[in-house]
SEMIZA-378891 format. One record per residue (C-alpha): z, y, x; residue in one letter. Coordinates in pm, whole numbers, plus 50000, padded with zeros to 5 digits. Example, Ala and Ser with C-alpha at 12.3 -4.5 7.8 and 13.67 -1.06 7.14 Angstrom:
REM residues 2
507804955051230A;507144989451367S;
This chain:
REM residues 411
581495506519624M;581425470419731A;579235461220026A;576185441719943K;576505406220074P;574125397720355T;571875368520293T;570645347220588R;567225332020570R;567275296520697P;565235289721013L;562015271520956S;561295238621136T;558615255121350S;560985283121445S;563685258421556S;561195239121761F;559905270421939S;563455279122050C;564195243722161F;561115239622386V;562095266822640P;565555251222660F;564075217122739L;561825232723004C;564785249923167L;566795217523181V;563805199023325F;563305225123599L;566985224323692L;566975186323718L;563805187823929L;565385213124168A;568515191924203L;566435161024276F;564445177224556F;567465194124712S;569255160524726A;566215142124859A;565435166925136R;567805169525436P;569365203925446S;569105206325824V;567295187626098V;568645188526450S;566355204426709R;566175172026908Y;565265151226602D;562605176626510D;561025174226854L;560925136326849L;559945133126486G;562635107526412E;566385107826335P;568845096926600T;571365084526346R;571475071625991D;568225083925836K;570095092025515N;572505115625690R;571205143725905W;573545162026140P;573995199226149C;571725218526384N;574435235326590Y;571865250726826S;570435273426555D;572635303126475G;573965336826588A;576975351726763W;579385369726531V;581975394626650L;585375388226493D;587175421026411P;590515407826530D;591425389326851P;591015351726819V;594025329226881A;593775315227234L;593635277627284R;594555283527649Y;594825314127869D;593895325328217H;597065310328366T;595625275028343C;595715262828702K;592485243028672E;590355274228635I;588395280028953F;589325314629083K;585755327429068G;585565318828697W;588855334628593N;587445367028456C;590645378828287I;592755374528600A;589985390828805S;589915421128577G;586385417628435K;585855447128198H;585025424927900N;587035394328001G;589115394027682R;586345406527454D;584365374927535L;586775355527317L;586035376227007R;582465363526986W;582085332726764R;578995310826733W;577955306926370Q;575295280026301P;572745290826041S;573355263825780R;576785249225851C;580125256726010G;581285249026363L;585025241126360P;587045250426668R;588275221026870L;591995217426798E;593635204027119P;596445184526953L;594115168626700R;591705159826983F;594475142127177L;595485122026873R;591895114626772R;590915101427117F;594075082627209R;593375054127456N;590035069627553T;588395077927887N;586075108027893I;583845115628189G;581785146328276F;579015137328523V;576925164628683G;576885196728880D;579335226028876S;578205236528528L;579605204028394N;582775211328589R;582845244528402N;582855225028074M;585345199328202Y;587865226128303V;587565242127961S;588505209627786L;591315201428030V;592865235927987C;592765232427609M;594495198627621L;597075209027881R;598135237927658S;599635213327406V;600625183727625S;603345183027891R;602975147328011G;599975150928243V;599205132028562R;596435138328813K;594105108728851W;590605104728994R;589225072928836P;585975055128922A;585055078429209G;585735110729018A;586075143829201D;589055153028981R;590745141428664G;593885140228448F;595575114828224T;597525127727925F;600275101827934L;601565104527577D;598085096227449Y;596665075027730N;593675098527732L;591875104428063T;589425132828128V;587575132528461A;584795150928640Y;582295132728863H;580435156929086R;576765149829148T;574005175129207N;570905154029141L;572485123528973L;570735102529238V;571675096229601R;570315120329861Y;570945130030222G;569365145030532R;566235128430667W;564655132731010S;561445118431151A;561835086231349S;560545082331703D;558995049531592N;556855067631338G;556285059130974G;554395068630660A;556025102930628L;555815109731001E;552075102630992S;551755131430746L;553395155030992G;556725156930808I;559575162031053K;562635167230835Q;563875171030482G;566115153930227Y;565705117730129R;566145114229753V;566405078429621D;565315082129260V;566545047429159D;570005048329321V;572895066429148P;575145087729365E;578315068529449H;580525095129289T;579645083028940W;578085048628985A;581135031728825E;581645058128556A;579505041628282P;581595009928283S;584885029428285F;584465058228040H;584155055327664H;582555089827634I;580175103727897L;578605138327920I;575805141728177F;573855171228311N;571465179128593T;568855205428667G;570005234928876H;569675217829212W;566195204629146W;564765239929164W;566945253229446A;564835265429740P;568015276929914S;569025239929936K;565655222529946F;563175246030110D;559655233030031P;558595238830392E;561675234930612Q;563705209130414S;561615194430131P;562785167829888M;561265134630001L;561385109129721F;562025072129777F;561775043629527E;562845007829602K;563675019329953G;560145031530028L;558745066830029P;556735077129725V;553225083629857L;551555106829847P;554685128729842P;555395143429498V;556905176329382T;560395180729233P;558765182828888E;557685146428925I;560785136729119G;563135146828839I;561115126328589D;561445095528811L;565155101128864A;565885106428493L;563945075128399K;565935053528641H;569325069228573M;569015067328195I;568125030528231S;571025025328471Y;573555040528231V;572235020527936E;572604988228134R;576074995928265R;577685014627975A;580724998627815A;580164983727470K;580675009527197G;580635039027438S;578955072127354R;576655089327598T;575565125527580F;573145145527790F;573845182627790R;570815205327796T;570355231128068Q;572785259928104S;570865292828144P;571195318028424R;571005355228345H;569675373528651F;568165407228565E;566265429928804G;565445400929036G;566535365629116D;569885356329273W;568625364729626N;566705395929518Q;569575417429397G;569655402229049G;572695410728836S;574315403028499C;576475432128387R;575935431828013R;578895439027787R;577535422127473E;575235393027387P;571495398127414L;569185405027124L;566425380027044S;563635400027210H;565785404527522E;566285366827538V;562525361727545E;562125387427822E;564515367528043L;563475331927957F;559835331227850S;557925303828032V;554595319827941E;555625352228112R;557105333528410N;560395351528348A;563105351428616T;565245326028432N;562475304928276A;563615274328473E;566095266228194V;563315258927946R;561145240928201V;563995217228287I;564725210927920N;561125199627873Q;561735172728136H;565045162927975L;563665159127624Y;560735138627751K;562995115027946A;565565111027668L;563055102327398Q;563855068327247R;566955064827467S;570465057927339S;571635092027463F;572605119127219Q;571445153827321V;574095180927338L;571945211927289D;573805242427418I;570865261427565T;569845284427281R;573355296427202M;573975302527573S;570755321927633E;572215351027435F;575385353227646R;574355374327945A;577775390827910D;579775359027973A;579195352828347H;581675361928623P;579095386028769S;580805405329051T;584165388828974M;583005358029163G;583715376329490R;580575361629642K;577745376929842K;575565374729534H;576565380829174E;577455349028987D;575095349128690C;575065311228664M;578625299328596H;580725310728301W;583995329228261C;586985308528150L;588245311527883P;584755317327752G;581445302527649L;582025266427759T;584885264827508D;582145266427244T;580245238627422W;583305217027373N;583425227027007D;579865213726979V;580855181927164L;583715176026923M;581455182426625A;578865158026763A;581535131426809L;582695136826451E;579095135726322D;578455102626494S;581485085826341T;581755100925992S;
């Protein structure tokens, strides 16, 4: 029996229209979503967010490298340099010293929340910054970062010559690329030295002050005074020494601030002193910097003393990064946590750098998690070293961020 042919009833005009309307709505919504996603920046850097204005082209927002998490790679990561690099200060060489997690430190990778952070490739860096002078200016934490970069570059370049340009404490030139990397040691950025009361009397003597440290807030320390006119790329830091009672005891050896050669009266605290120094030094660098140079200010590197401060039996013997709530326990300003100084200092830095030509290199948040990455007892000191960082280690990631920032500013 033959199958009965199926007859199709043609769609009515109203029926066609009712099917077409949802389709038009869907297309309209998709176009609307695309428009807003293109118009809104996908990420705003933490520094830009604080200041309420972009530091670069307003149509191109950089990645927020400070927002992310540490990810443990299942396999060992290829080393860019190893513990045999001669520039590594002995107290920071955690692998050579036998730190229990010295090699595991290298398996942790910082993953920004909304973008990637490429690893600095030493050979590409040398080629990219041929005929360039790079200077790190600051305390021993900037030396930590400097050594990391030098060790990376030395691992792929044989033609290296020691050179200490423009008053640097140490430095190297990579001859095949005419690239110089130097470290200028300075604790406060500004000039300071011992001060004792004069027999002839004076403004400070009349207040009963007998001794202390004279800190000239408007005079750069000689170790880096020529650096801005020499280097094409500068990375500054300061902070740790400003809150160091072991160096500047408020009673026995206070910081006595001078401006234009005269004491600041009435005497002010380090909190005000650092603001004065930053104001003058930022202005100094901007006046003296070579044309086309790039200047960065690295945010504060956190300490990780637990169970007390450095002189109260504090230690840092973690084997893995901290969790978010543990970070707050160690760094909360509201709770006056042991290591809260890092956030207090950053408040001064951000305030001083607002509307300056400096680009902020924000490494604080990513570093706050890494209580496991300090030398700890491997420093062979009287107190555990919960301030500096193992090498290879965390400061390698700081240099990854530096490279990314340099790429962002030129792309």
